[in-house]
C-alpha positions as CSV (number, residue, x, y, z in Angstrom):
1,M,0.0,0.0,0.0
2,L,1.3,3.4,-1.0
3,V,0.3,6.5,1.1
4,L,1.3,10.1,0.5
5,G,1.3,12.5,3.4
6,I,1.1,16.3,3.2
7,S,1.2,19.1,5.7
8,G,0.4,22.8,5.6
9,L,-2.7,24.9,5.1
10,D,-2.2,26.5,1.7
11,R,-4.5,29.5,2.0
12,A,-3.9,30.5,5.6
13,A,-1.1,33.0,5.2
14,A,-2.8,34.8,2.3
15,L,-6.0,35.0,4.2
16,K,-4.4,36.6,7.2
17,K,-2.8,39.2,5.0
18,Q,-6.2,39.9,3.4
19,M,-8.0,40.2,6.7
20,M,-5.3,42.2,8.5
21,P,-3.1,43.9,5.9
22,G,-1.4,46.3,8.3
23,L,0.4,43.7,10.4
24,D,4.2,43.7,10.5
25,W,6.2,40.8,9.1
26,R,6.5,39.0,12.5
27,E,2.8,39.2,13.2
28,Q,2.0,37.9,9.7
29,R,3.9,34.7,10.6
30,L,1.5,34.0,13.5
31,V,-0.7,31.7,11.4
32,Q,-1.6,28.0,11.5
33,G,-0.4,25.7,8.8
34,L,3.2,26.6,8.0
35,D,6.1,24.2,7.3
36,S,4.3,22.3,4.5
37,A,5.9,19.1,3.3
38,A,5.3,15.8,1.6
39,A,6.2,12.2,2.5
40,L,5.7,8.9,0.8
41,V,5.5,5.6,2.8
42,D,4.6,1.9,2.2
43,E,4.8,-1.3,4.1
44,N,8.6,-1.3,4.0
45,G,8.9,2.2,5.6
46,V,9.6,5.7,4.5
47,I,10.4,6.0,0.8
48,A,10.8,9.8,0.5
49,A,10.1,13.0,2.4
50,S,10.8,16.6,1.5
51,A,9.8,20.1,2.9
52,Q,8.4,22.6,0.4
53,E,10.7,25.3,1.6
54,R,13.7,23.4,0.1
55,H,12.0,23.8,-3.3
56,D,10.7,27.3,-3.3
57,G,13.3,28.9,-1.1
58,V,10.8,30.4,1.4
59,K,11.7,29.3,4.9
60,G,8.8,27.8,6.7
61,T,6.3,28.2,3.8
62,G,2.8,26.8,4.3
63,R,1.8,26.8,0.6
64,F,0.6,23.6,-1.0
65,P,3.7,21.4,-1.2
66,V,3.3,20.5,-4.9
67,D,7.1,20.6,-5.5
68,A,7.7,18.4,-2.5
69,I,5.0,16.0,-3.7
70,E,6.5,15.8,-7.2
71,A,10.0,15.2,-5.7
72,C,8.7,12.3,-3.5
73,L,6.9,10.7,-6.5
74,R,10.1,11.1,-8.6
75,M,12.3,9.5,-6.0
76,A,9.9,6.5,-5.8
77,G,9.5,6.2,-9.5
78,V,5.7,6.4,-9.3
79,T,2.9,8.8,-10.2
80,L,0.0,10.1,-8.2
81,D,-2.2,7.5,-9.9
82,D,-0.1,4.8,-8.1
83,V,-0.8,6.3,-4.7
84,D,-3.7,4.6,-2.8
85,L,-4.5,7.4,-0.3
86,V,-3.3,10.9,0.5
87,A,-3.2,11.8,4.2
88,H,-3.4,15.5,5.4
89,G,-2.1,16.4,8.9
90,F,-5.1,18.5,9.8
91,R,-8.8,17.6,10.4
92,Y,-10.9,20.7,11.1
93,E,-14.6,20.1,11.6
94,P,-17.5,22.5,12.0
95,S,-17.7,23.7,15.6
96,P,-19.5,26.3,17.7
97,A,-16.0,27.8,18.4
98,F,-15.9,28.9,14.8
99,E,-19.1,30.8,15.2
100,L,-17.9,33.1,18.0
101,D,-17.0,36.0,15.7
102,D,-16.5,36.9,12.0
103,T,-12.8,36.3,12.1
104,L,-13.1,32.8,13.2
105,K,-15.9,32.1,10.7
106,R,-13.6,33.2,7.9
107,W,-10.7,31.1,9.2
108,Y,-12.9,28.0,9.0
109,R,-14.7,28.8,5.8
110,E,-11.7,30.0,3.8
111,A,-8.7,28.2,5.2
112,Y,-9.5,25.2,7.4
113,S,-12.5,23.4,6.1
114,E,-12.5,20.1,4.2
115,E,-14.1,21.9,1.3
116,V,-11.1,24.2,1.0
117,Q,-8.6,21.3,1.2
118,L,-10.4,19.5,-1.6
119,E,-10.5,22.7,-3.6
120,V,-6.7,23.2,-3.3
121,L,-6.0,19.6,-4.2
122,R,-8.2,19.9,-7.3
123,E,-6.4,23.0,-8.4
124,H,-3.1,21.1,-8.6
125,Y,-4.3,17.6,-9.5
126,P,-7.8,17.9,-11.1
127,D,-7.9,14.3,-12.5
128,Q,-7.9,12.6,-9.0
129,D,-10.9,11.3,-7.1
130,W,-10.2,13.4,-4.0
131,E,-13.4,12.5,-2.2
132,R,-12.2,8.9,-2.1
133,K,-8.5,9.5,-1.9
134,L,-8.1,12.2,0.8
135,V,-7.9,11.2,4.5
136,R,-7.7,14.0,7.0
137,V,-5.8,13.1,10.2
138,P,-6.2,15.1,13.4
139,H,-3.1,17.3,13.8
140,H,-1.8,15.9,17.1
141,L,-2.5,12.4,16.1
142,A,-0.3,13.0,13.0
143,H,2.4,14.3,15.2
144,A,2.1,11.3,17.6
145,A,2.2,8.9,14.7
146,S,5.3,10.5,13.2
147,S,7.3,9.6,16.3
148,Y,5.7,6.5,17.6
149,H,5.6,4.5,14.4
150,L,9.3,5.2,13.7
151,S,10.5,4.6,17.3
152,G,10.7,0.8,17.1
153,F,8.8,0.6,20.4
154,A,6.1,-2.0,20.8
155,D,4.4,0.4,23.3
156,A,5.1,3.9,24.5
157,V,3.8,7.1,26.1
158,V,3.6,9.8,23.5
159,L,3.7,13.5,24.3
160,V,2.8,16.0,21.7
161,A,3.3,19.7,22.5
162,D,3.2,22.5,19.9
163,G,1.4,25.8,19.3
164,M,-2.0,24.3,18.5
165,G,-3.7,21.6,16.7
166,E,-7.4,21.9,15.8
167,A,-8.5,22.5,19.4
168,E,-5.6,21.4,21.6
169,S,-2.0,22.5,22.4
170,T,-0.6,19.5,24.3
171,S,-1.7,15.8,24.1
172,L,-0.8,12.6,25.8
173,F,-1.3,9.3,23.9
174,T,-0.7,5.7,24.7
175,G,0.8,3.7,21.9
176,S,0.4,-0.1,21.7
177,G,1.1,-2.2,18.7
178,S,-0.1,-0.3,15.7
179,T,-2.6,1.9,17.6
180,L,-2.5,5.2,19.4
181,E,-5.1,6.2,22.0
182,T,-5.6,9.7,23.4
183,R,-5.2,9.9,27.2
184,R,-5.4,13.6,27.9
185,T,-5.4,16.9,26.0
186,Y,-4.8,20.5,27.0
187,P,-6.7,23.5,25.4
188,I,-5.1,26.1,23.2
189,A,-5.4,28.6,26.1
190,A,-2.8,26.5,27.9
191,S,-0.4,26.3,24.9
192,L,3.3,26.0,25.8
193,G,4.2,26.4,22.2
194,I,2.3,29.7,21.8
195,L,3.9,30.9,25.0
196,Y,7.3,30.2,23.7
197,S,6.5,31.9,20.4
198,V,5.0,35.0,22.1
199,V,8.1,35.5,24.2
200,T,10.2,34.9,21.1
201,Q,8.3,37.7,19.4
202,Y,8.6,40.0,22.5
203,L,12.4,39.4,22.4
204,G,12.6,40.7,18.9
205,F,12.9,37.4,17.0
206,L,10.6,35.8,14.5
207,P,7.9,33.6,16.1
208,G,7.4,30.2,14.7
209,M,11.0,30.3,13.4
210,D,13.5,31.6,15.9
211,E,12.5,29.8,19.1
212,Y,15.8,28.0,18.9
213,K,17.6,31.3,19.3
214,V,15.8,31.9,22.6
215,M,16.7,28.4,23.7
216,G,20.4,29.2,22.9
217,L,20.1,32.6,24.7
218,A,18.7,31.1,27.9
219,P,21.9,29.6,29.4
220,Y,23.3,33.2,29.6
221,G,20.4,34.3,31.8
222,D,19.6,34.2,35.5
223,T,16.1,32.8,36.4
224,S,16.2,34.6,39.7
225,A,16.2,38.0,38.0
226,F,12.4,38.0,37.8
227,P,11.2,36.0,40.9
228,D,7.6,37.0,40.6
229,A,7.2,36.2,36.9
230,K,4.9,33.2,36.6
231,L,4.5,32.2,33.0
232,V,2.9,28.8,33.6
233,S,0.6,27.8,36.4
234,L,0.7,24.2,37.5
235,R,-2.3,22.9,39.4
236,P,-3.3,19.7,41.2
237,G,-4.6,16.9,39.0
238,G,-2.3,17.7,36.1
239,A,-4.0,20.9,35.1
240,L,-1.9,23.8,33.7
241,S,-2.6,27.2,32.4
242,V,-0.7,30.0,30.7
243,P,-2.1,33.2,32.2
244,L,-0.3,35.4,29.7
245,L,-2.6,34.2,26.8
246,A,-5.7,35.4,28.7
247,H,-4.7,39.0,27.8
248,D,-5.4,38.4,24.1
249,R,-9.1,39.3,24.4
250,T,-10.1,40.7,21.0
251,P,-9.9,39.0,17.5
252,E,-7.0,41.3,16.6
253,E,-5.1,40.5,19.8
254,R,-5.8,36.8,19.2
255,E,-4.1,37.2,15.7
256,T,-1.2,39.3,16.9
257,H,-0.8,38.5,20.6
258,R,-0.5,42.3,21.3
259,G,-2.4,41.8,24.5
260,A,0.1,39.2,25.7
261,I,3.0,41.4,24.5
262,R,1.6,44.3,26.6
263,R,1.5,42.0,29.6
264,L,5.1,40.9,29.0
265,E,6.1,44.5,29.0
266,E,4.4,45.0,32.4
267,L,6.3,42.0,33.7
268,F,9.7,42.5,32.1
269,G,9.9,46.0,30.6
270,P,9.8,47.2,26.9
271,A,9.9,44.6,24.1
272,R,13.1,44.4,22.2
273,H,13.2,45.9,18.7
274,P,14.6,43.3,16.2
275,D,17.5,45.5,15.4
276,A,18.3,46.4,19.1
277,P,21.2,44.7,20.9
278,V,20.6,41.7,23.1
279,V,21.3,42.7,26.7
280,Q,21.3,40.8,30.0
281,R,17.6,41.5,30.7
282,H,16.7,39.6,27.5
283,M,18.9,36.7,28.5
284,D,17.2,36.6,31.9
285,I,13.8,36.5,30.3
286,A,14.9,33.7,28.0
287,A,16.1,31.8,31.0
288,V,12.8,32.3,32.9
289,L,10.9,31.1,29.9
290,Q,13.0,28.0,29.3
291,R,12.7,27.0,33.0
292,A,8.9,27.4,32.9
293,I,8.7,25.2,29.8
294,E,10.9,22.5,31.3
295,E,8.9,22.4,34.5
296,A,5.6,22.3,32.6
297,L,6.7,19.4,30.4
298,L,7.9,17.3,33.3
299,F,4.7,18.1,35.2
300,V,2.5,16.9,32.4
301,L,4.6,13.7,32.1
302,R,4.6,13.0,35.8
303,E,0.9,13.6,36.1
304,G,0.3,11.5,33.0
305,I,2.0,8.5,34.4
306,E,0.9,8.8,38.0
307,G,-0.2,5.5,39.4
308,G,2.1,3.6,37.1
309,A,3.4,4.3,33.6
310,P,1.7,2.3,30.8
311,S,5.2,2.1,29.3
312,R,8.8,2.9,30.1
313,N,9.2,4.2,26.6
314,L,8.5,7.8,25.7
315,C,8.0,9.4,22.2
316,L,8.0,13.2,21.8
317,A,6.6,15.2,18.9
318,G,5.4,18.7,18.0
319,G,7.4,21.9,17.7
320,V,8.2,22.0,21.4
321,A,10.0,18.7,21.0
322,L,12.7,20.6,19.0
323,N,13.7,22.2,22.3
324,C,16.8,20.1,22.8
325,T,17.6,21.5,26.3
326,A,14.2,20.4,27.6
327,N,14.6,17.0,25.8
328,G,17.9,16.5,27.6
329,L,16.3,17.2,30.9
330,I,13.4,14.8,30.2
331,S,15.9,12.2,29.1
332,R,17.9,12.5,32.4
333,S,14.7,12.6,34.6
334,G,14.5,8.9,35.1
335,L,10.8,8.8,34.2
336,F,11.5,6.6,31.2
337,D,14.1,4.1,30.1
338,Q,14.0,5.0,26.4
339,V,13.2,8.4,24.7
340,F,12.7,8.8,21.0
341,I,12.1,11.9,18.9
342,Q,11.5,11.8,15.2
343,P,13.8,14.5,13.8
344,A,11.1,16.4,11.8
345,A,9.2,17.0,15.0
346,G,7.6,20.2,13.8
347,D,4.7,20.6,11.4
348,D,6.7,19.3,8.4
349,G,6.7,16.0,10.3
350,T,2.9,15.8,10.3
351,A,3.1,14.9,6.6
352,L,5.1,11.9,7.6
353,G,2.9,11.1,10.6
354,A,-0.4,11.4,8.7
355,A,0.8,9.0,6.1
356,L,2.1,6.5,8.7
357,H,-1.1,6.7,10.7
358,V,-3.2,5.9,7.6
359,L,-0.8,3.1,6.5
360,R,-0.9,1.5,10.0
361,E,-4.7,1.6,10.1
362,H,-4.7,-0.6,6.9
363,V,-1.5,-2.5,7.3
364,P,-0.4,-3.3,10.9
365,A,3.3,-4.0,11.1
366,N,6.0,-5.1,13.6
367,P,7.8,-1.9,14.9
368,Q,11.1,-1.1,13.3
369,P,13.3,1.8,14.5
370,M,14.2,4.3,11.9
371,G,17.8,5.1,11.0
372,M,18.8,8.4,9.6
373,P,16.2,10.6,7.9
374,Y,18.0,10.7,4.6
375,W,14.8,10.7,2.7
376,G,15.3,13.6,0.3
377,E,16.7,13.8,-3.2
378,E,20.1,12.5,-4.3
379,F,22.0,13.7,-7.3
380,G,24.3,11.9,-9.7
381,D,27.7,12.7,-11.0
382,A,26.5,14.3,-14.1
383,E,24.3,16.8,-12.2
384,I,27.1,17.6,-9.8
385,E,29.7,18.0,-12.6
386,E,27.3,20.3,-14.5
387,A,26.8,22.5,-11.4
388,V,30.5,22.7,-10.6
389,A,31.2,23.8,-14.2
390,T,29.2,27.0,-13.6
391,L,31.9,28.3,-11.3
392,G,33.9,31.1,-12.7
393,E,37.6,31.8,-12.3
394,G,39.2,31.7,-8.9
395,H,38.3,28.2,-8.0
396,Q,40.3,25.0,-8.1
397,V,38.2,21.9,-8.9
398,R,39.4,18.3,-8.5
399,R,37.6,15.0,-8.6
400,L,38.8,12.8,-5.6
401,P,36.7,9.7,-5.2
402,G,36.7,7.8,-1.9
403,E,39.6,8.1,0.5
404,P,41.5,10.9,-1.3
405,L,38.5,13.2,-0.7
406,L,38.4,12.4,3.0
407,K,42.1,13.0,3.3
408,E,42.0,16.4,1.6
409,V,38.9,17.6,3.6
410,S,40.6,16.5,6.8
411,V,43.7,18.5,5.9
412,L,41.5,21.6,5.2
413,I,39.5,21.3,8.4
414,G,42.6,20.6,10.4
415,S,44.2,23.8,9.0
416,G,41.2,25.9,10.1
417,S,39.3,26.0,6.9
418,V,35.4,25.9,6.8
419,V,34.2,23.2,4.4
420,S,30.7,22.9,3.0
421,W,29.7,19.2,2.7
422,F,27.1,18.0,0.2
423,Q,26.7,14.2,0.0
424,G,24.0,11.6,-0.7
425,R,20.3,12.1,0.0
426,M,19.0,15.3,1.7
427,E,17.9,15.1,5.3
428,F,14.3,15.6,6.3
429,G,13.7,18.0,9.2
430,P,15.5,21.1,10.3
431,R,18.8,19.6,11.3
432,A,21.8,19.1,9.0
433,L,22.9,15.6,9.9
434,G,26.0,15.1,7.7
435,N,24.6,15.3,4.2
436,R,24.0,19.0,3.8
437,S,26.4,20.5,6.3
438,I,29.1,23.1,6.9
439,L,32.0,21.6,8.8
440,A,34.8,23.1,10.8
441,D,37.4,22.2,13.5
442,P,35.7,22.5,17.0
443,T,39.1,23.0,18.6
444,A,40.1,26.0,16.4
445,P,40.3,29.2,18.5
446,N,37.6,31.7,17.6
447,M,35.9,29.4,15.1
448,R,32.5,29.9,16.7
449,E,32.9,33.7,16.4
450,H,34.2,33.4,12.8
451,L,31.2,31.3,11.7
452,N,28.6,33.4,13.4
453,A,29.9,36.7,12.2
454,V,31.4,36.0,8.8
455,V,30.0,32.7,7.4
456,K,26.5,32.3,8.8
457,Q,26.0,36.0,9.6
458,R,23.9,35.3,12.7
459,E,23.8,36.3,16.4
460,E,27.0,35.9,18.3
461,F,25.4,34.1,21.3
462,R,24.2,31.1,19.2
463,P,26.1,27.8,19.7
464,F,27.1,25.2,17.2
465,A,26.6,21.5,17.4
466,P,29.3,18.8,17.5
467,A,29.1,15.5,15.5
468,V,31.1,12.6,17.0
469,I,31.6,9.0,15.9
470,A,29.7,6.6,18.1
471,E,32.8,4.8,19.3
472,K,34.1,8.0,20.9
473,A,30.9,9.7,22.0
474,R,31.1,8.7,25.7
475,E,34.8,9.9,25.8
476,Y,33.9,13.5,25.0
477,F,30.3,13.8,26.2
478,E,28.2,12.7,29.2
479,I,26.3,10.0,27.5
480,E,25.2,6.8,29.3
481,E,26.5,3.6,28.0
482,G,24.1,2.0,25.5
483,Q,22.3,5.3,24.9
484,E,24.5,6.6,22.0
485,S,21.8,6.1,19.4
486,R,19.5,8.4,21.2
487,Y,21.7,11.3,20.1
488,R,21.9,10.3,16.4
489,H,19.4,13.0,15.3
490,M,20.9,16.0,17.2
491,L,17.8,16.5,19.4
492,F,19.2,16.2,22.9
493,V,21.5,18.5,24.9
494,T,24.1,16.9,27.2
495,Q,27.2,18.0,28.9
496,V,30.7,18.1,27.4
497,R,33.0,16.3,29.7
498,E,34.8,18.8,31.8
499,Q,38.3,17.9,30.6
500,Y,37.3,18.6,27.0
501,R,35.4,21.9,27.4
502,E,38.4,24.2,26.9
503,K,39.6,22.1,24.0
504,L,36.2,21.9,22.3
505,T,35.6,25.5,22.8
506,S,33.6,26.2,19.6
507,I,30.9,23.6,20.3
508,T,30.7,24.0,24.1
509,H,28.0,26.4,25.2
510,V,28.3,28.8,28.1
511,D,26.8,26.2,30.5
512,G,29.1,23.4,29.4
513,S,26.5,21.8,27.2
514,A,26.3,20.7,23.6
515,R,23.6,19.5,21.2
516,V,25.4,16.4,20.1
517,Q,25.0,14.3,17.0
518,V,26.3,10.8,17.4
519,V,27.3,9.3,14.0
520,E,27.1,5.6,13.4
521,Q,29.1,3.9,10.7
522,E,26.2,1.8,9.4
523,S,23.7,4.7,9.0
524,A,26.1,7.4,7.8
525,P,29.2,5.7,6.4
526,R,30.8,8.6,4.6
527,F,30.3,11.1,7.3
528,H,31.5,8.6,9.9
529,A,34.6,7.9,7.8
530,L,35.4,11.6,7.6
531,I,35.1,12.2,11.4
532,R,37.2,9.1,12.0
533,R,39.8,10.4,9.6
534,L,39.8,13.7,11.5
535,G,40.5,11.8,14.7
536,E,43.3,9.9,13.1
537,D,44.9,13.0,11.6
538,H,44.4,15.6,14.3
539,G,43.6,13.7,17.5
540,T,39.9,14.7,18.0
541,S,37.1,12.6,16.6
542,V,34.6,15.5,16.7
543,V,33.6,18.0,14.0
544,L,31.6,21.2,14.2
545,N,28.5,20.6,12.2
546,T,26.0,23.3,11.1
547,S,23.5,23.5,8.3
548,F,24.6,24.3,4.7
549,N,22.8,27.5,4.2
550,L,23.3,31.2,4.7
551,R,21.2,33.8,6.6
552,G,17.5,33.6,5.6
553,Q,18.0,30.7,3.3
554,P,16.7,27.1,3.7
555,I,19.2,24.3,3.7
556,V,20.5,23.8,0.1
557,R,18.8,21.0,-1.9
558,T,20.4,20.7,-5.3
559,P,24.1,20.7,-6.5
560,L,23.5,24.0,-8.3
561,E,22.2,25.6,-5.0
562,A,25.2,24.2,-3.2
563,V,27.6,25.7,-5.7
564,E,25.9,29.0,-5.9
565,T,25.7,29.3,-2.1
566,Y,29.4,28.4,-1.8
567,A,30.4,30.9,-4.5
568,R,28.6,33.9,-2.8
569,S,29.8,33.0,0.7
570,T,33.2,33.1,2.5
571,L,33.3,29.3,2.8
572,D,36.7,28.0,2.1
573,A,35.8,24.8,0.3
574,L,33.0,22.7,-1.1
575,A,33.1,18.9,-1.0
576,I,30.2,17.9,-3.3
577,G,30.0,14.2,-4.2
578,D,33.5,13.2,-5.2
579,W,34.4,16.8,-6.2
580,L,36.4,19.2,-4.1
581,V,36.3,22.9,-4.8
582,V,38.7,25.3,-3.1
583,R,39.3,29.0,-3.7
584,E,42.6,29.8,-5.5
585,P,44.9,32.1,-3.5
586,V,44.7,35.7,-4.4
587,A,47.9,36.7,-6.2
588,E,50.1,39.0,-4.2
589,G,49.5,42.6,-5.0
590,S,46.1,41.9,-6.5
591,D,43.3,44.4,-5.8
592,D,40.8,41.5,-5.2
């Protein structure tokens, strides 16, 4: 059975602009249904998956993922006629809640309803029987399925936390065999995801996009700076509330969170302008927020398993599950023996989850753990060679298949060069996991500052992640024996061992932590071989790994994008397939 999953709400962003044309660019992003994607699955697992942003270049886009769909079909060698069912990661139904005011009525009628989804599908694929083929899956169920059905667990507790689904913001499920059952839900008024986004907006960043910046800022802050700030209220019986959101009283405030922002200004002082410097007060607010989210997540989990956990396995999903610091805390809490997060935990992952849910309803299967999410496109030698040929003068290009390429890249990284690395199939999800990466020496002095300021052109406080081969992971990082695979998708923060913090200065955060990727030979052979070679040549089996993109750009998808991004950047080298590109030295006395 072949099932295609899709995410996103194609008309939502345009409708918000139409209804509220005067909003600023950050307020316009406060909309349901972004991060559209497509995924194709069958009884043997995930065949292909791709986010629409990688195709149209618009980060976080919610438009109908037609390019991602076509890419998935192309990778599988099938057409849409061969697909049995198409699963969408939303299921809005008529509700009295949508009759409360004209704004809500328009949202349902023009963006959320089944009729709208069918209309959008017909616009792009008019020859399909969509009344038969489309299956709408509740949003949080799609999130839960994306993690549980790829965990390899026979049973699990599944926690979904995000901004909002159709009517809920946090959900607890029990997974058993091929089924998922809802145990508890929390309303949108208690949304931990919206809380994090509102504070992200207050701090001058882009909500729904820059929450990871706030997470990176938090370790610089002091939670005691605002002792009376209570962002989340935890109550007996597992109830929680987010008092801040009660200040969004009007339809306009609901769409912009201006009421909540005013309340934050009463608590913490003026909101930060996006171009203003980040000061200690902002760091302290980030720390207060991060602590509140961590306490709330642990509270929900403890209350959810009170009286005996139905399973010692935990799956996490939803945008909040991309908070690697909170994930690390949950992992160390002792509440569960095993913790799994599917790497596309945000809304792009609901395309995958919706497809897996529909598939498992029709075809139950024995659980199998996923490996690496290398489910995107791969390009052949001819396409790579054609892209490299577009480079102008000033570049040296060599083809170095196999070990010679690893040797040369190791020499470059060891000498302080920054190397862009484009290999194999593209990753699915927001993390670069060794196939679309920028790599550097984590021991090089000032490498973090150089990458932030010159290469990635981003905020100086943001940390970089290390990738380490599995055999050496416990030597450098505080990882329990037997738990190395938990870190393969770069979704948990742990501590750098104290004796290596000064040496691994460019990947060690201010609190001694790192968002580690453990690289296994069987699942990422070329990346593993490169890091192993670095260890042999330079004594440290760790590499700094960040995504292959520049400021405001999605991670590169094609060889031509890789070459063009390299050419307009200050990156020192590009390793693409078997080709190595380096910049030729500028002649002495040249004006260049």
